[in-house]
N, C-alpha and C positions, 0 to 999 in steps of 0.2 A: 035029520040031514036032509039037507036041499039037494037034490041032483043036478049033476053038471049042466048038463043041456039045458035046464031052465034057468039058469044063470046068465045076466046079460052080459053080450059077447063088443067086443070093438075088432077092427082092422087095424094094426103096428103101420103107423107112417112111413116108417125105415124097410121093413122086410115085405109087409104086405099079407101076413099071417094072422089070420084070426086067433081071439084069446078072448079067456073069461075072466068075469069079476073074479076078486079076490080079498078074501078081508082085510090085506092090511091095505086094500084102498078102499075102502068103506068110506073114509073119510074123505075121500078126491079123486072119486070114481070120474067125474068130469072133467078133470085136470089131466087126466093119464089119457098120452099118445101112443106110447110104445109098451110092447110085450115085456121087454126084460132089459137089463141095464147094460148090457152089450148093444143093444141096438138103441139105446137111448146115446151112448157112448159115440158109437160111430154114426151116428146122424150128425153130433157135435161137432167129431172131428170132419166132416164130409162138408159141412158148413163152414167151419175154419178154412179149408183147403179151397172152396170156391172165392174169397174174397182175395 
């Protein structure tokens, strides 16, 4: 098993927290920009309110 500190990390574009690679993101890691569904939906609702 790979230790979590050896996995790639990214910064969430919504909350700014660091998050690690997950197996479910193995096919789309380059496209992942948010750490959770909650951050993704909050970012989407914020974009809609600004327009």
